[in-house]
Each structure stands twice: as structure tokens, then as C-alpha cells.
LOPAVEX-436314 format. One record per residue: residue number from 1; residue in one letter; y, x, z of N, C-alpha, C in turn. Coordinates in pm, 1 decimal, decimal comma. Atoms other than C-alpha are relative to their C-alpha. Example, Ala and Ser with C-alpha at 12.3 -4.5 7.8 and 13.67 -1.06 7.14 Angstrom:
BEGIN
1;A;-119,0;89,0;0,0;-450,0;1230,0;780,0;120,0;90,0;0,0
2;S;-119,0;-82,0;-6,0;-106,0;1367,0;714,0;109,0;-77,0;73,0
//
This chain:
BEGIN
1;M;-86,2;-70,0;-94,4;355,3;-3322,9;255,2;-60,7;133,9;41,4
2;I;67,3;-122,7;-41,1;95,2;-3069,8;367,7;1,5;103,0;-111,4
3;E;2,1;-92,1;113,2;64,1;-2920,2;18,5;136,9;62,2;-21,9
4;S;-134,2;-54,7;19,5;441,5;-2882,3;-4,6;31,0;104,9;105,8
5;N;-20,7;-100,6;-104,0;439,7;-2693,7;326,7;-68,8;131,0;-34,7
6;F;68,8;-122,3;41,6;183,9;-2447,4;190,0;75,3;67,7;-114,8
7;E;-82,5;-57,9;106,5;401,9;-2400,9;-119,4;122,2;68,2;59,9
8;K;-113,5;-62,6;-68,6;696,7;-2334,1;111,2;-41,5;131,7;63,4
9;L;49,5;-121,9;-63,1;485,3;-2078,7;292,2;-15,5;111,2;-102,2
10;K;13,3;-101,7;105,9;402,2;-1898,4;-33,3;136,5;52,3;-43,0
11;E;-134,7;-40,9;40,0;768,1;-1895,9;-133,8;64,7;87,7;106,5
12;F;-59,9;-76,2;-109,7;868,3;-1767,1;207,7;-58,1;140,6;5,9
13;I;65,8;-131,0;-9,1;612,4;-1484,9;219,4;36,3;88,0;-118,8
14;D;-31,6;-74,5;122,1;703,7;-1384,3;-136,3;123,0;89,4;16,9
15;G;-122,7;-77,2;-20,2;1035,7;-1252,2;-5,2;-16,6;123,5;86,7
16;F;22,3;-112,2;-91,5;874,8;-986,3;215,3;-110,0;91,8;-53,5
17;N;104,1;-96,2;36,7;670,1;-671,2;163,9;-14,6;102,8;111,7
18;R;31,3;-100,4;-102,0;514,0;-395,5;372,3;-1,7;-67,2;137,1
19;I;8,8;94,1;-111,8;400,6;-638,5;638,7;-110,2;39,9;97,9
20;L;96,7;-22,5;-106,4;225,3;-587,1;970,6;-28,4;-134,4;67,8
21;I;35,8;128,2;-61,4;31,4;-885,9;1112,8;-90,2;24,2;120,4
22;P;88,5;-5,7;-117,1;-100,5;-887,1;1471,5;-101,4;-113,6;-8,3
23;V;106,2;100,2;13,7;-434,4;-1069,4;1467,9;-84,1;-0,7;127,8
24;S;72,4;11,3;-127,0;-592,1;-1195,6;1789,3;-145,9;-38,7;-18,7
25;G;132,4;57,7;18,9;-898,7;-1363,5;1642,6;2,7;-150,4;12,7
26;G;-16,7;144,2;-8,6;-763,8;-1712,9;1703,9;35,0;-60,1;-134,7
27;L;-18,8;73,2;124,5;-695,3;-1977,3;1440,9;126,6;40,6;-74,6
28;D;-129,3;-17,3;66,7;-325,9;-1915,7;1368,9;14,8;136,6;-67,1
29;S;-16,8;-133,6;57,0;-322,6;-1539,1;1319,4;-106,0;28,6;-106,2
30;T;104,3;-14,6;102,0;-653,3;-1552,0;1128,5;47,3;-62,5;-131,3
31;F;-50,0;68,0;119,9;-497,5;-1801,1;886,9;112,4;79,0;-65,9
32;L;-114,2;-69,9;58,0;-175,4;-1604,9;841,2;-44,1;123,9;-76,1
33;L;51,3;-118,3;69,7;-365,0;-1287,4;751,8;-75,3;-40,6;-126,3
34;F;80,5;45,3;113,0;-608,1;-1471,3;524,1;88,7;-52,5;-113,0
35;F;-87,3;61,7;100,1;-337,2;-1671,0;343,7;85,5;105,2;-71,0
36;T;-86,9;-102,8;58,7;-108,0;-1370,5;291,6;-77,3;89,1;-95,1
37;R;79,4;-85,4;87,5;-383,2;-1152,0;148,6;-47,6;-75,0;-124,0
38;K;52,9;77,1;112,9;-528,9;-1428,9;-70,7;106,0;-23,5;-107,0
39;H;-103,5;37,0;96,4;-200,2;-1526,2;-233,0;87,5;117,5;-42,6
40;F;-82,3;-115,7;35,0;-36,2;-1182,0;-236,4;-82,8;128,0;11,2
41;P;88,1;-117,6;-9,1;-308,3;-922,6;-299,6;71,4;130,8;-29,1
42;E;-71,5;-122,0;36,0;-50,0;-678,0;-431,0;89,1;52,7;112,5
43;K;-91,6;-41,8;-105,5;156,0;-663,2;-111,6;-63,7;103,3;91,8
44;R;46,3;-93,5;-102,7;128,1;-374,5;133,6;-13,2;-78,1;129,9
45;L;29,7;85,5;-114,6;-32,1;-534,3;435,0;-91,4;73,6;97,2
46;W;83,5;-59,3;-104,1;-172,6;-406,6;764,9;-24,9;-104,4;108,8
47;A;30,7;86,7;-113,7;-338,5;-582,5;1057,7;-11,0;85,7;126,4
48;V;13,4;-65,8;-130,0;-325,3;-490,2;1426,5;-74,5;-94,0;93,4
49;H;75,6;80,5;-96,1;-572,3;-609,3;1687,4;-1,9;70,2;134,6
50;F;3,6;-53,1;-135,1;-535,0;-556,8;2061,4;-130,2;-42,3;67,5
51;S;121,3;28,7;-76,6;-852,4;-532,0;2265,9;22,3;45,4;143,3
52;G;-14,8;-39,5;-138,8;-903,7;-488,7;2636,9;-62,1;-102,7;92,2
53;P;67,9;86,9;-96,6;-1024,1;-655,9;2955,3;48,7;-143,8;0,9
54;F;-54,5;135,2;-4,0;-801,1;-961,2;2912,7;-18,6;-75,8;-130,9
55;F;35,1;66,6;124,9;-940,0;-1048,0;2569,5;-151,8;-7,4;-9,8
56;Y;144,2;12,7;18,7;-1284,7;-1157,3;2456,6;-50,3;106,7;-97,4
57;E;57,4;-104,6;83,7;-1498,7;-878,4;2313,9;-51,7;-54,5;-132,6
58;E;51,0;60,7;123,0;-1641,5;-1121,1;2056,4;104,6;1,2;-112,4
59;D;-106,0;2,9;101,1;-1303,3;-1127,4;1882,7;14,1;133,3;-72,3
60;D;-16,2;-132,7;60,5;-1308,4;-752,3;1816,7;-81,5;11,6;-129,1
61;E;87,3;-10,6;116,4;-1604,9;-765,6;1579,1;39,1;-98,5;-108,1
62;F;-45,2;99,1;98,2;-1477,4;-1082,5;1412,9;116,7;55,1;-82,6
63;I;-117,4;-53,1;69,1;-1147,2;-913,7;1327,9;-39,6;116,1;-92,0
64;R;43,6;-111,1;85,6;-1319,3;-600,1;1196,8;-63,7;-51,7;-128,7
65;E;68,1;56,0;117,5;-1538,4;-805,7;963,7;98,6;-71,4;-92,0
66;L;-99,0;71,3;80,7;-1245,6;-1021,4;849,5;84,9;97,9;-80,9
67;C;-85,3;-97,0;69,3;-1027,2;-720,9;762,5;-77,4;74,7;-108,4
68;E;83,0;-65,2;101,8;-1312,6;-550,9;580,3;-20,2;-92,9;-119,1
69;D;19,1;99,5;105,1;-1376,6;-869,9;383,9;125,0;-17,0;-85,0
70;L;-126,2;21,1;70,7;-1008,2;-902,5;291,8;55,5;129,0;-59,9
71;G;-52,1;-127,4;48,5;-956,9;-533,2;220,8;133,3;35,6;63,0
72;V;-124,8;-27,3;-72,8;-685,5;-501,7;485,1;-24,0;111,7;100,8
73;M;11,7;-107,6;-97,5;-631,6;-184,2;685,5;25,8;-54,2;140,4
74;L;-9,2;50,7;-136,7;-686,0;-254,7;1054,6;29,3;113,2;96,9
75;F;-28,3;-89,5;-110,8;-529,5;-74,0;1348,7;-45,7;-69,0;128,0
76;E;46,5;54,8;-127,2;-709,4;-133,8;1677,7;63,8;78,7;114,0
77;R;-65,1;-63,1;-113,9;-528,7;-66,0;2001,4;-51,9;-60,7;130,9
78;E;42,3;44,0;-133,2;-663,0;-83,8;2356,0;124,5;-33,8;81,4
79;F;-115,6;42,7;-80,2;-425,4;-275,7;2582,6;-49,6;-40,9;137,9
80;N;45,6;25,9;-136,6;-476,7;-270,3;2958,2;114,2;-58,7;81,7
81;H;-105,0;67,0;-76,4;-266,1;-524,9;3141,7;11,7;54,2;142,1
82;F;-3,5;-52,4;-136,8;-360,3;-363,8;3473,8;94,2;120,3;12,0
83;S;-88,7;-116,9;-4,5;-146,4;-63,0;3377,8;147,0;-38,5;12,1
84;L;-138,0;47,4;-8,3;168,3;-276,7;3378,9;32,0;-40,8;143,6
85;K;-43,1;41,0;-133,7;362,7;-327,4;3699,2;63,7;-138,2;-9,4
86;I;-46,2;138,0;11,8;390,7;-705,9;3702,8;29,3;-52,5;139,8
87;D;-37,7;37,2;-136,4;587,1;-822,1;4006,7;-2,4;-149,5;25,8
88;S;7,0;144,6;-22,3;559,4;-1197,1;3950,9;-71,9;-66,1;-116,8
89;E;72,6;72,9;103,9;356,9;-1452,6;3757,1;90,4;-34,6;-116,9
90;K;-91,9;42,9;105,2;664,5;-1560,9;3562,9;31,3;112,0;-98,7
91;R;-34,4;-112,6;86,6;715,8;-1210,5;3421,8;-119,8;56,1;-74,7
92;R;119,4;-53,6;64,0;358,9;-1154,0;3308,5;13,3;2,7;-151,0
93;C;0,2;11,9;145,5;396,0;-1278,8;2953,1;111,0;83,2;-63,4
94;A;-112,4;-74,7;55,8;739,2;-1124,5;2893,3;-26,6;150,1;1,1
95;L;26,5;-143,5;-10,0;632,7;-779,4;3014,1;-109,6;43,4;-96,8
96;C;109,4;-34,0;91,2;306,8;-781,3;2819,5;46,2;-4,4;-144,9
97;K;-45,8;14,5;137,8;472,0;-905,5;2501,5;95,6;112,5;-37,6
98;S;-93,0;-109,9;27,3;746,2;-641,5;2529,9;-75,1;129,0;-28,8
99;K;78,2;-122,5;19,7;488,5;-362,6;2562,1;-75,7;-5,7;-131,9
100;M;71,5;14,4;126,7;282,9;-497,5;2272,0;94,3;17,7;-118,3
101;L;-98,1;-12,6;108,1;595,3;-520,0;2059,0;38,5;145,4;-22,6
102;E;-27,3;-143,7;14,0;670,2;-153,6;2130,4;-109,2;67,1;-83,6
103;I;112,7;-58,2;73,3;323,7;-62,8;2002,0;3,5;-41,6;-146,3
104;L;-6,9;50,0;137,4;362,0;-281,4;1693,4;110,9;69,8;-78,3
105;E;-111,8;-66,2;68,1;699,2;-128,2;1608,3;-33,1;145,8;-29,5
106;S;39,9;-138,9;21,8;553,6;220,1;1646,8;-92,2;10,5;-121,7
107;I;90,9;0,9;115,7;272,6;139,5;1399,4;77,4;-30,7;-127,5
108;L;-81,7;36,8;115,4;526,9;-19,2;1166,6;76,4;121,4;-53,4
109;V;-78,2;-117,5;39,5;745,6;293,9;1162,4;-90,0;108,2;-58,0
110;E;90,8;-106,0;44,2;451,4;533,0;1125,9;-54,7;-24,3;-140,1
111;N;58,6;33,0;130,5;330,5;348,9;815,1;103,0;-47,6;-102,5
112;G;-103,9;38,7;94,2;664,4;277,1;650,7;7,7;-149,8;-22,1
113;G;-6,2;145,5;11,9;642,7;-96,1;717,8;139,0;-53,6;23,6
114;N;-131,9;62,0;-12,8;932,9;-337,6;715,8;4,6;-115,8;98,9
115;Y;-4,6;123,8;-77,9;833,5;-654,9;897,8;-129,1;-21,8;79,2
116;I;113,9;46,5;-78,7;605,9;-796,9;1164,3;-7,9;-150,8;-14,7
117;F;20,7;144,4;11,6;466,3;-1141,4;1084,4;-67,0;-51,8;127,0
118;S;58,9;61,4;-118,8;405,5;-1346,5;1398,8;-48,2;-140,1;-35,7
119;S;73,0;116,9;51,3;175,1;-1647,9;1374,4;21,2;-129,1;79,0
120;E;-27,0;126,2;-69,7;334,7;-1915,7;1593,1;9,0;-114,8;-99,8
121;V;1,9;116,1;88,7;288,7;-2263,0;1444,1;94,4;-108,2;50,1
122;S;-87,7;111,6;-32,8;497,5;-2578,4;1439,6;-71,0;-97,4;93,4
123;G;56,7;104,1;-84,9;447,3;-2849,5;1699,7;-36,3;44,0;139,2
124;E;28,6;-47,1;-135,0;427,7;-2639,4;2016,5;131,9;28,5;72,2
125;N;-121,0;-21,9;-80,7;677,1;-2593,8;2301,9;26,4;149,7;16,9
126;L;-11,0;-145,6;-0,7;748,7;-2234,6;2210,1;118,2;50,3;81,5
127;D;-119,6;-47,3;-70,7;1093,6;-2213,7;2365,7;-20,1;7,6;150,6
128;L;31,4;-9,1;-142,5;932,5;-2252,0;2708,0;-80,0;125,8;31,7
129;R;85,0;-117,0;-19,5;729,7;-1934,2;2656,4;83,3;127,4;-1,4
130;D;-78,9;-122,8;-10,9;881,3;-1607,0;2774,5;-35,5;101,5;-107,4
131;G;41,1;-93,8;104,2;676,4;-1405,6;2525,5;64,6;-29,8;-133,1
132;F;-63,2;39,9;125,5;815,4;-1602,9;2233,5;149,1;36,6;-0,2
133;K;-142,3;-35,8;-9,9;1169,8;-1544,4;2358,7;20,9;148,2;-29,7
134;I;-8,0;-144,2;26,7;1104,3;-1170,0;2346,1;-8,9;26,1;-150,3
135;L;19,2;-20,1;143,9;981,6;-1189,7;1986,1;121,9;-43,5;-79,7
136;K;-114,3;54,5;74,3;1279,2;-1399,0;1871,2;119,7;94,4;-1,1
137;K;-114,8;-90,7;-9,6;1521,6;-1129,1;1978,8;-11,3;118,4;-95,5
138;N;22,5;-117,2;84,9;1368,4;-871,3;1744,1;13,2;-38,6;-147,5
139;E;-29,4;37,0;138,8;1503,3;-883,4;1388,1;-112,0;36,5;-97,1
140;K;112,5;-35,4;86,8;1186,0;-726,0;1246,6;-113,5;-102,1;5,8
141;V;105,5;99,1;-17,6;971,4;-1015,8;1369,2;34,8;-126,8;-76,8
142;I;-19,3;115,9;87,1;934,5;-1299,6;1117,3;-106,2;-105,4;34,1
143;F;89,1;110,6;-36,3;776,6;-1642,5;1175,5;-28,3;-89,6;-121,7
144;P;24,8;75,4;124,7;635,7;-1764,1;840,1;-53,2;-141,4;21,8
145;L;60,0;131,9;-20,6;431,8;-2056,0;977,5;100,3;-97,3;60,5
146;L;-105,2;84,9;-56,5;719,6;-2189,4;1184,0;101,4;-39,1;-106,4
147;E;-100,6;25,7;103,3;963,3;-2156,6;894,1;-49,7;-101,7;-102,2
148;S;58,5;90,2;99,4;724,0;-2352,2;671,3;-55,1;-128,3;62,2
149;K;44,3;120,6;-72,6;644,3;-2615,5;937,4;-151,8;-22,5;-10,2
150;I;146,1;8,0;2,8;271,3;-2536,5;929,0;-51,7;-28,5;140,7
151;T;59,6;34,7;-128,3;69,8;-2697,2;1211,3;-146,0;46,2;5,3
152;K;141,9;-33,8;-12,6;-277,3;-2625,8;1346,8;-86,4;-93,1;-83,5
153;E;75,5;96,2;79,7;-401,8;-2942,1;1178,6;3,0;36,8;-148,1
154;D;-11,5;-45,8;139,3;-272,8;-2810,3;844,3;-96,7;115,8;-25,9
155;I;84,3;-117,7;16,9;-460,4;-2484,3;896,4;-147,8;-38,5;-5,8
156;V;139,0;45,3;0,5;-788,7;-2658,4;978,2;-34,2;-64,7;-133,3
157;R;24,3;64,7;128,6;-758,1;-2869,5;665,4;-8,1;104,6;-112,4
158;Y;-0,8;-105,5;102,5;-677,5;-2561,8;455,4;-133,8;72,9;-3,5
159;F;126,8;-72,9;-4,7;-987,4;-2374,8;572,2;-117,1;-89,1;-42,0
160;N;106,4;92,3;42,5;-1206,9;-2682,5;525,3;-4,1;-12,6;-151,3
161;E;-6,4;17,0;145,0;-1087,8;-2729,7;167,4;-31,2;129,5;-73,7
162;A;29,0;-130,1;61,7;-1123,8;-2356,4;98,3;-145,5;41,0;18,9
163;G;139,6;-34,3;-26,1;-1485,7;-2364,7;214,1;-16,5;113,2;98,7
164;R;5,8;-107,8;-99,5;-1411,0;-2126,7;501,8;2,3;-57,1;142,0
165;K;10,4;56,1;-134,0;-1514,4;-2327,3;806,1;-30,4;107,2;103,6
166;D;31,1;-109,4;-91,4;-1631,4;-1998,1;954,1;125,0;61,7;61,1
167;L;-125,7;-55,1;-50,5;-1264,7;-1908,5;1005,3;74,5;-96,2;91,8
168;I;-62,1;97,4;-91,3;-1185,4;-2220,5;1209,3;-46,9;34,7;141,2
169;R;36,3;-49,3;-132,3;-1182,8;-2071,1;1555,8;87,9;-65,0;106,8
170;P;-79,6;60,4;-107,6;-1062,0;-2198,6;1894,5;132,5;71,6;19,8
171;K;-128,5;-59,7;-34,2;-705,3;-2140,4;2000,1;-22,1;112,1;99,5
172;N;22,5;-119,3;-79,3;-685,6;-1795,9;2154,1;120,0;26,7;90,2
173;S;-112,2;-42,0;-84,1;-476,6;-1671,4;2444,3;-48,8;106,2;97,8
174;C;29,2;-103,6;-97,8;-460,9;-1382,5;2685,6;-57,1;-64,2;126,3
175;L;65,5;56,4;-117,8;-683,1;-1439,8;2989,4;86,8;5,4;125,8
176;L;-93,8;4,9;-112,2;-389,4;-1371,2;3220,4;50,4;-142,7;22,5
177;T;-48,0;137,7;-12,8;-290,8;-1731,4;3147,8;-92,1;-85,0;86,9
178;R;93,8;76,3;-82,6;-594,8;-1841,3;3351,8;27,6;15,8;149,6
179;F;-30,2;-24,6;-140,8;-447,7;-1707,9;3677,4;124,7;-76,9;40,5
180;G;-113,2;78,0;-46,6;-223,0;-1947,8;3864,7;105,1;86,5;68,8
181;A;-108,1;-70,9;-68,0;106,8;-1850,8;4023,8;-47,2;44,6;138,3
182;D;31,3;-57,9;-131,0;67,3;-1624,4;4328,6;-148,5;32,4;18,2
183;I;140,0;-40,2;-6,2;-300,3;-1560,4;4245,7;-10,7;146,5;-41,4
184;E;15,5;-141,7;33,2;-383,2;-1190,6;4256,0;-93,3;16,0;-119,7
185;V;80,3;-25,6;119,1;-514,7;-1067,1;3922,8;-89,2;120,8;26,8
186;N;91,5;-111,4;-21,9;-826,3;-853,9;3959,4;-118,2;-11,9;-96,0
187;S;107,5;-5,9;99,4;-1122,5;-750,1;3747,7;-117,3;-91,5;35,3
188;G;110,1;86,4;-40,4;-1375,2;-947,8;3952,2;22,4;-144,7;-39,8
189;D;-31,0;138,1;37,4;-1202,7;-1282,3;3903,1;10,1;-14,4;-151,2
190;L;-6,6;3,1;145,5;-1137,0;-1195,1;3540,9;-139,4;-17,1;-59,5
191;E;136,5;10,9;50,0;-1510,5;-1152,5;3485,3;-58,0;-138,0;30,2
192;R;46,6;135,7;-31,4;-1582,2;-1483,2;3662,4;52,8;-100,9;-100,9
193;I;-61,3;91,7;97,1;-1342,7;-1661,5;3426,4;-68,9;12,1;-135,7
194;K;67,5;-21,0;128,3;-1502,1;-1505,3;3120,4;-139,2;-61,6;0,2
195;R;135,8;53,2;-7,3;-1852,6;-1594,5;3233,0;0,1;-152,0;3,3
196;G;-9,4;145,0;-8,0;-1749,1;-1948,3;3318,1;33,1;-63,8;-133,3
197;E;-38,8;56,8;130,0;-1579,2;-2012,8;2983,6;-110,6;17,5;-102,2
198;R;112,0;-21,0;92,7;-1869,0;-1860,5;2792,4;-111,1;-102,4;25,5
199;F;106,5;95,2;-32,1;-2113,2;-2085,8;2977,5;37,8;-140,4;-47,2
200;I;-45,4;131,0;47,5;-1904,6;-2395,6;2902,6;-17,1;-9,3;-151,5
201;R;15,9;-0,1;146,0;-1904,8;-2297,1;2535,8;-147,0;-13,1;-38,8
202;S;143,6;8,2;29,5;-2284,7;-2262,2;2547,1;-53,2;-142,3;14,6
203;L;41,1;139,0;-18,4;-2301,7;-2629,3;2647,6;40,7;-88,5;-117,9
204;G;-32,9;75,0;120,5;-2170,6;-2732,1;2306,5;147,3;-22,3;-23,9
205;F;-144,6;14,1;18,5;-1793,5;-2717,1;2350,3;49,3;108,4;-96,4
206;K;-39,2;-94,5;105,2;-1641,1;-2554,4;2042,3;151,3;11,8;-16,2
207;D;-145,6;-1,0;13,7;-1269,3;-2630,1;2076,3;61,2;80,3;115,2
208;V;-71,4;-73,7;-103,4;-1017,9;-2513,0;2337,7;-67,5;-17,3;135,6
209;I;55,0;0,8;-135,3;-1159,5;-2419,3;2679,7;88,7;88,8;86,7
210;R;-76,9;-79,2;-95,1;-952,1;-2305,2;2974,5;-56,7;-21,8;140,0
211;L;44,0;4,2;-138,8;-1093,6;-2223,7;3317,1;107,8;71,1;80,5
212;R;-116,8;-55,3;-69,0;-789,8;-2175,4;3538,9;-28,6;15,6;149,3
213;L;23,6;-32,6;-139,9;-814,2;-2008,2;3876,5;117,7;-49,3;83,5
214;K;-104,9;55,6;-85,4;-619,3;-2200,5;4142,4;-12,4;47,1;144,8
215;G;24,9;-54,3;-133,0;-760,7;-2030,7;4450,5;-126,2;83,5;-6,8
216;K;115,1;-89,9;4,5;-1035,0;-1786,1;4545,2;-127,4;-73,8;-37,3
217;N;122,7;75,1;24,8;-1300,2;-2059,0;4532,0;24,9;-128,8;-77,8
218;T;-38,4;125,2;66,3;-1121,2;-2322,1;4323,1;42,8;26,2;-143,8
219;C;-42,6;-10,6;139,6;-1084,5;-2367,5;3948,3;20,2;-139,2;-58,7
220;I;-22,9;122,3;75,6;-959,6;-2635,3;3710,1;-39,4;26,4;-144,6
221;I;47,7;-15,6;137,3;-1125,6;-2680,2;3370,7;79,4;-92,0;-91,4
222;E;-70,2;78,7;102,3;-924,6;-2794,9;3068,7;-79,0;7,6;-130,1
223;I;72,3;11,5;126,2;-1100,7;-2914,5;2751,8;83,4;-87,4;-92,9
224;S;-71,8;87,6;92,3;-956,3;-3069,7;2436,8;-45,5;-144,1;20,5
225;M;29,8;139,9;-27,8;-938,9;-3447,4;2468,9;-115,1;-53,2;-84,9
226;N;108,2;48,1;86,9;-1168,7;-3508,8;2170,4;-136,6;38,1;54,5
227;E;129,4;-44,1;-52,3;-1448,6;-3300,7;2317,2;-25,3;-54,5;140,1
228;L;15,3;55,4;-133,8;-1381,2;-3430,8;2665,5;-61,5;-139,5;-6,5
229;R;53,1;135,3;15,9;-1450,3;-3785,0;2547,1;-148,4;3,9;-39,6
230;E;135,3;-3,6;55,9;-1768,4;-3684,1;2364,5;-103,0;65,9;91,8
231;K;97,8;-86,4;-66,5;-1925,5;-3430,7;2599,8;23,1;16,2;149,7
232;I;-35,4;-15,3;-140,6;-1793,5;-3491,2;2950,4;-124,1;8,9;89,2
233;L;121,5;-1,7;-82,6;-2145,6;-3549,0;3083,2;-62,9;138,6;6,8
234;N;54,1;-136,5;-2,8;-2233,7;-3188,7;2993,4;54,3;81,5;117,4
235;L;-61,7;-71,4;-111,2;-2004,3;-3082,8;3277,1;-35,5;-60,9;134,9
236;T;40,5;62,5;-126,7;-2175,3;-3297,3;3538,9;-147,0;27,0;32,5
237;T;142,3;-27,0;-21,6;-2527,9;-3156,5;3516,3;-21,1;95,0;117,8
238;F;36,3;-90,7;-108,5;-2704,5;-2974,7;3797,7;7,6;145,7;-47,6
239;E;-1,9;-135,4;56,2;-2736,4;-2670,9;3568,5;140,9;56,7;0,8
240;F;-138,0;-47,4;7,1;-2360,4;-2646,7;3515,4;58,4;23,4;138,9
241;L;-56,6;-11,7;-134,6;-2263,8;-2709,1;3877,5;-62,3;115,9;76,9
242;S;66,6;-112,6;-65,2;-2521,4;-2456,9;3997,3;54,9;132,2;-51,8
243;F;-54,6;-122,5;59,3;-2387,3;-2195,8;3757,2;137,7;28,7;58,5
244;M;-134,7;-19,6;-52,9;-2029,0;-2248,9;3875,8;-5,7;39,2;148,1
245;D;16,4;-35,5;-140,3;-2144,2;-2233,8;4238,1;-41,8;146,7;13,0
246;G;43,1;-139,3;0,3;-2314,3;-1904,1;4159,0;113,3;96,8;-28,4
247;L;-117,7;-83,1;26,3;-1980,4;-1771,5;4033,5;95,7;2,1;118,9
248;G;-86,2;4,1;-118,2;-1828,5;-1856,3;4370,2;99,6;-112,8;0,9
249;F;-92,0;113,9;5,2;-1645,7;-2172,3;4266,4;-60,3;-116,7;78,3
250;K;48,9;108,4;-83,1;-1704,4;-2419,7;4548,1;67,9;-132,8;-34,0
251;D;-73,4;119,6;42,0;-1441,7;-2662,3;4418,7;31,8;13,0;-148,5
252;V;-17,8;-1,7;145,2;-1450,0;-2735,1;4044,3;62,4;-132,6;-42,2
253;F;-70,9;119,8;41,2;-1195,7;-2981,0;3905,9;7,7;-5,9;-153,2
254;L;-11,9;21,1;144,2;-1173,4;-3128,8;3555,4;129,9;-73,5;-27,2
255;D;-127,9;62,2;35,5;-832,5;-3206,9;3405,9;-24,8;-112,5;-100,3
256;L;29,5;114,9;85,4;-874,3;-3558,5;3265,3;107,1;-25,4;-104,7
257;K;-103,0;12,9;103,8;-552,9;-3527,8;3065,9;-36,6;78,4;-125,4
258;G;38,6;-81,9;115,2;-722,3;-3276,1;2838,3;98,4;113,0;-21,5
259;Y;-84,5;-117,2;23,8;-583,8;-2945,6;2719,1;120,0;-36,2;-87,8
260;G;-121,4;16,5;78,6;-222,2;-2976,0;2602,6;30,1;-140,6;-47,3
261;E;-20,0;136,7;48,3;-237,7;-3353,6;2565,2;123,1;-64,4;62,4
262;F;-113,8;59,5;-69,7;33,1;-3439,3;2820,8;91,9;108,7;52,0
//
């Protein structure tokens, strides 16, 4: 079944040329760029990577190295969410995605491109996401992985079998998603979130990590269920609790349902 989905993906991509692929550095977009270049080396293909305060700097260098390795032209664009006038938490994603889409379309036109490949995968509640709704309205945006019913599990297996475990990266998302409703977004709290998530990763967690701000001194940590079962004690040490206290988090909660499990 999985192999037939990858064949469907090849057949689907074969119908398009002069393609622009936004690449965040996460698993899905990394796979879409890698797969398209590997199986269609003759196609005109460009990559776009957005950097800025709401993304991890580590992803910037990863994307540069990946594009150089694949021989894909990369356009890097600085994106500052603070420049957008966001009047409510519910409009954050829609406004950001609309602005990013404007930039992508501009690059597409300037380079004579035809399509934007977006890397959403099967098995997620995409219709609940305002950003996805924005993308669906644009006829230039194509969803190859969705059309071929490719899941994250399929992608992990593909990279394992291809001997490219180095490309299996955690699910990526804009750090605005870490701010709860009615929580003011500011650079200080943004830096606290980054430092907290980096520290959790240093404790051996390699999958999805989300440190969500629920109040000035309160956060909730979400970890994938598999790692939560294996490494929960790493989050109960004096070292970890002292570090979080140093960041100003007096109340630290752990979501026992795991990230995206319920």
C-alpha cells in the first residue's frame, strides 16, 4: 500500500513543471523537496525558506546544505511576524499565511514558475487550520502529498530505506503556535520558549516538543507519546526544574495525553 502511494506521488508530480517548494526544515517539506528532485532531476525546481524570530535558526543552515546537496536554487526570505497587525489569536495563522503566500507568488512570477507545492500530509485535521484554508483558495497551490495519501509514517519509512536518517527531523511549526489565546506575543517570551524547547531536546527528546505559554509564569509541555513513555523521568529532575524556574516558569505542567494523540 505504501509503495503504491509513492508511485501515485511520482505520477502526480510528473504532471507539473516549474515548481516552487516552500521548505521549513521539518519532515514533510524536506521530503517533498528531496523526493521531487530525486525522481525528477530534469524539472525546473526552486526552494523558498522563511527565516526570522519565530523560526529556529538551526533550520536555516540545514536548508542551505540540503539545497546545495540537491542542486536546487534556494530563495531565503526574512519574515517578521511582529510587523503584521494581528488583532486576535484566531487570525494569526491566516494573516501570516496570506503574507507568506504573497511572497511566494512574487518569487514564482519573477522566475517564470507555474506552481507552488505545499507539503501537507494525510492524516491531519487540516480543515481546522486557518492557514490551510488560505492555501486551498489559491489555484497555484498544489498538494502532492495529500493527493497521494502520503503520511508522516510513510515519509519516515522512505528515508530509513533510502539510508537518509539524517533527513528525519521533528515536525516543524511557527513558534506563534506556542502562545495561548489572549497571551501577548513579545520577543522576551519568544526567547524563553526557544530556550526551554532547546533544553528539553538536550535531555534526549528527539521527536515533537511543544512548550506552550499559558500565562506569564505558566507553561504546558507537550511531547510525543512514545517519548513520553520512555523518558518522562528526564522532565522531573532537579536540573530541569531549576532551568525552567530560571526562565521564569513557576508553574510547569506536562500534558499526559501527549502531542496530538487525543
